[in-house]
C-alpha positions in Angstrom: 118.0 200.5 105.8 117.3 200.4 102.3 115.6 196.7 100.2 116.9 195.0 97.1 114.3 192.9 96.4 113.3 191.1 99.4 116.2 191.3 100.9 117.2 193.8 103.4 120.7 195.9 103.1 122.8 197.7 105.1 125.1 200.7 105.3 128.9 199.5 105.8 128.8 199.7 110.3 132.1 202.0 111.3 133.9 199.1 113.6 134.9 200.2 117.2 138.6 199.8 118.1 140.3 197.6 119.4 143.3 198.4 121.3 146.0 195.5 121.3 144.2 193.7 118.5 146.6 192.2 116.0 147.8 193.8 113.2 148.9 192.5 109.6 151.8 192.6 108.9 150.8 193.6 105.2 150.1 197.8 104.7 149.1 197.8 101.0 148.3 195.4 98.6 148.2 191.5 98.5 148.6 189.1 101.5 151.0 186.5 101.8 154.3 186.2 100.2 155.4 182.6 100.1 153.2 180.5 97.6 151.6 178.8 100.1 149.9 181.7 101.9 148.5 182.7 98.8 147.4 179.5 98.2 145.0 179.3 101.6 143.5 183.4 100.8 143.2 182.2 97.5 140.4 179.4 98.6 139.0 182.8 100.9 138.7 184.5 97.9 137.6 181.8 95.5 133.9 181.6 97.3 133.3 185.4 95.3 132.2 187.5 99.4 132.5 190.4 96.6 133.1 193.9 99.6 133.4 192.3 102.3 136.7 190.7 101.1 137.8 194.4 101.1 136.9 195.0 104.7 138.2 192.0 105.7 141.9 193.1 104.5 140.7 196.9 106.5 140.0 194.9 109.3 143.3 192.8 109.6 145.2 195.7 109.0 143.2 198.0 111.6 143.9 195.0 114.5 140.4 194.5 115.1 140.9 191.1 115.1 141.3 190.7 119.3 142.5 186.9 119.7 143.3 183.9 117.1 143.2 180.4 118.6 144.8 177.5 116.9 144.5 173.9 116.8 144.1 171.0 115.1 141.3 171.0 112.6 139.5 174.1 114.0 140.2 178.3 114.8 138.7 180.4 117.5 139.0 183.8 117.0 137.4 187.5 118.5 136.5 190.0 115.7 135.7 193.5 117.3 133.0 194.9 115.2 130.6 197.7 115.6 128.9 196.5 118.9 130.2 196.9 121.9 131.4 192.9 122.7 133.7 191.1 119.9 132.7 188.5 117.7 133.0 184.8 117.7 134.9 183.6 115.0 135.0 179.3 114.5 136.7 177.8 111.3 136.5 174.5 111.1 138.5 172.6 108.8 138.6 169.1 107.5 141.0 166.6 109.0 142.7 164.4 107.9 143.2 160.3 109.4 145.6 158.6 111.1 145.9 156.2 108.1 145.8 159.0 105.6 149.0 160.5 107.5 150.9 157.5 107.7 151.0 156.9 103.6 152.2 160.6 103.0 154.6 160.9 105.4 156.1 157.5 103.5 155.2 159.4 100.3 157.6 162.2 101.0 160.4 160.3 102.7 161.0 158.6 99.6 162.6 162.3 98.5 164.6 163.4 101.1 164.4 167.0 99.1 160.9 167.2 100.8 162.3 165.8 104.1 165.1 169.0 104.1 162.6 171.7 103.1 160.1 170.7 106.0 162.7 170.0 108.8 164.2 173.2 107.5 161.1 174.8 108.2 159.7 175.5 104.7 157.3 174.2 102.1 158.1 172.0 99.6 156.7 174.0 95.7 155.6 170.3 94.7 154.4 168.9 98.1 150.7 169.4 96.7 151.6 166.6 94.2 152.0 164.3 96.9 148.9 164.9 98.7 147.2 164.4 95.3 148.8 161.2 94.4 147.4 159.8 97.1 143.9 161.4 96.7 144.3 164.0 99.4 144.4 167.5 99.5 146.7 169.9 101.5 144.5 172.6 101.2 140.5 172.8 101.7 138.9 172.3 98.1 135.7 172.0 98.8 133.0 173.7 100.6 132.1 171.0 103.0 136.3 170.5 103.7 135.3 173.8 105.2 132.6 175.0 108.2 132.8 178.8 109.1 130.9 180.9 111.8 130.4 184.1 113.4 128.2 185.5 115.6 127.5 188.8 113.6 123.9 189.4 112.2 125.5 189.3 109.0 123.6 186.7 106.7 127.4 186.1 103.8 129.0 183.5 105.2 132.2 184.1 105.0 131.7 187.4 106.0 134.3 190.0 107.1 134.9 189.4 109.9 136.2 185.5 109.0 138.2 186.9 106.8 139.9 189.2 108.7 140.9 186.0 110.3 141.2 184.3 107.4 144.1 187.1 105.5 145.8 186.7 109.3 146.2 183.1 109.6 147.8 183.7 105.8 150.5 185.5 107.3 150.9 183.4 110.3 151.4 180.3 107.5 154.3 182.6 106.3 155.9 182.7 109.7 155.1 178.7 110.8 154.2 176.5 107.2 153.6 173.8 109.7 150.4 175.3 111.5 148.8 174.2 107.8 149.3 170.5 108.5 148.1 171.3 112.1 144.9 172.4 110.6 144.5 169.2 108.7 145.3 167.8 111.8 149.1 166.6 112.7 151.5 168.9 114.6 154.9 169.7 113.8 156.5 167.5 116.3 153.9 164.8 114.9 155.2 165.2 111.8 158.6 165.4 112.3 158.4 162.6 114.3 156.4 160.5 111.2 159.6 161.3 108.9 162.1 160.2 111.6 160.8 156.7 111.7 160.2 156.4 107.6 162.0 154.5 105.7 164.7 156.4 104.9 168.1 154.9 105.4 170.2 156.6 108.8 172.0 153.6 110.1 175.5 154.5 108.1 175.2 157.9 108.8 174.0 157.1 112.9 177.3 155.1 113.1 179.2 157.6 111.4 177.8 159.7 113.7 178.8 157.4 116.8 181.7 156.8 115.9 182.4 160.8 115.3 181.2 161.4 119.1 183.6 158.2 120.2 186.4 159.8 118.7 185.8 162.9 121.2 185.1 161.4 124.3 189.0 160.0 123.6 190.5 163.2 122.9 188.7 165.3 125.9 189.7 162.2 128.0 193.6 161.5 127.0 194.8 164.4 128.7 193.7 164.9 132.1 196.0 168.4 132.9 194.1 169.9 129.4 191.0 168.7 130.5 190.9 170.5 134.1 193.1 173.2 132.8 192.8 174.3 129.5 195.3 175.4 126.9 195.9 179.0 126.5 193.5 181.3 124.8 195.2 182.9 121.4 195.8 186.2 121.5 193.0 186.3 118.4 190.1 184.4 119.9 187.2 186.8 118.9 189.4 187.5 115.8 188.1 190.6 114.1 185.2 192.2 115.7 183.1 194.4 114.3 179.1 195.7 113.2 177.4 193.4 111.5 177.0 194.7 108.4 173.3 193.5 108.3 171.2 194.8 111.6 169.1 191.7 113.5 170.1 188.9 111.8 169.6 186.6 114.0 165.3 187.6 114.2 165.1 187.7 110.8 166.3 184.6 110.9 163.9 183.9 113.2 161.0 185.6 111.8 158.6 188.2 113.5 156.7 187.6 115.9 153.7 185.8 116.4 150.5 187.1 115.7 152.2 190.8 116.0 150.3 193.1 117.2 152.7 196.5 118.0 152.0 199.7 114.9 155.8 198.9 114.1 156.6 195.5 112.2 158.6 193.2 114.9 161.9 192.9 112.7 162.0 196.3 111.8 161.5 197.4 115.5 163.9 195.1 116.3 166.4 196.4 113.2 165.8 199.8 115.4 167.3 198.4 118.1 170.0 196.6 117.2 171.5 199.4 115.7 171.3 201.8 118.0 173.1 199.0 120.7 175.6 197.4 118.3 177.9 200.4 118.3 177.5 200.8 122.2 178.0 197.0 122.5 181.4 197.7 120.5 182.9 200.2 122.6 181.7 197.9 125.8 183.6 194.9 124.4 186.9 197.1 123.0 186.9 199.1 126.6 186.8 202.2 125.4 185.4 205.3 127.2 182.0 205.9 126.6 181.7 209.5 126.3 178.0 209.7 124.9 175.0 210.8 126.2 173.2 210.5 129.2 170.6 208.7 126.9 172.9 205.8 125.7 174.1 204.9 129.3 171.2 205.1 131.4 168.7 206.3 131.3 168.4 205.6 127.5 169.5 202.0 129.0 166.3 201.9 130.7 164.3 203.0 128.2 165.5 199.7 125.4 164.7 197.8 128.1 161.1 199.5 128.7 160.6 198.3 124.8 162.1 194.9 125.0 159.8 194.5 127.3 156.9 195.8 125.4 158.0 193.7 123.1 158.1 190.7 124.8 154.6 190.9 126.2 153.4 191.8 122.5 151.9 195.7 123.3 151.5 198.1 120.6 154.6 200.8 120.3 
């Protein structure tokens, strides 16, 4: 230990390895791909905590964050440091009042593009303007909007452990932008309900959908023999069956696994599994003899099932 004037300073400590920790998807460079994730991380970097930012990024990439729980206005996390017991992290974000959310939902509903993007899981680029016009902010702007605590002995706040949690939250916002609203006091379900109950004129569309539904009901009951026996299936029911050009299209569309803990990126692993399974599935569908090695028939199938099992529980793969 040394001293800088009257304040002691310590050499950077080496953290203990955290097995099964949450690993960031970013291996180098900046965190966050979307503008809203980068906007969140910019709040952290505006605190000017120096080298602790770099150590926080390192902790996030090494998987030192053991757990993260996100609730309305609160984030609880555990980060493995140099001591045997992980440090307790608490982030408290100032939530917006119910009347503020009602006013915001009404303002958002006036622009159909905002509603469409939010319901599609995207954050409209101009959404911050709506908050500003209402005298509010989507992201924390002042220190009093954000309160952070860590049980580590570091006098700095935020410390590197808090910074690591911040970076991982930014990546979670990439996956699910509604988490930002949740931290400000509004869950995804509540926001969708508020938008649905707004002043958008949905009566004509509902009437058209109802009429269409009645038409389908009439068609299905007009010929009882067709209802019970069905029409003969066409010979080309499935069309031209080929291996998709884009591997793992469905997982890529759904997005990454929440707070992924594996050494390999979730979507990269799924793409490998899909690439290996697609030729086998095509041969089974076409009824062709499977003359592939036993790895693809027996033992390989068991290994794939084991890998998928690990993916489900979030073990390291």
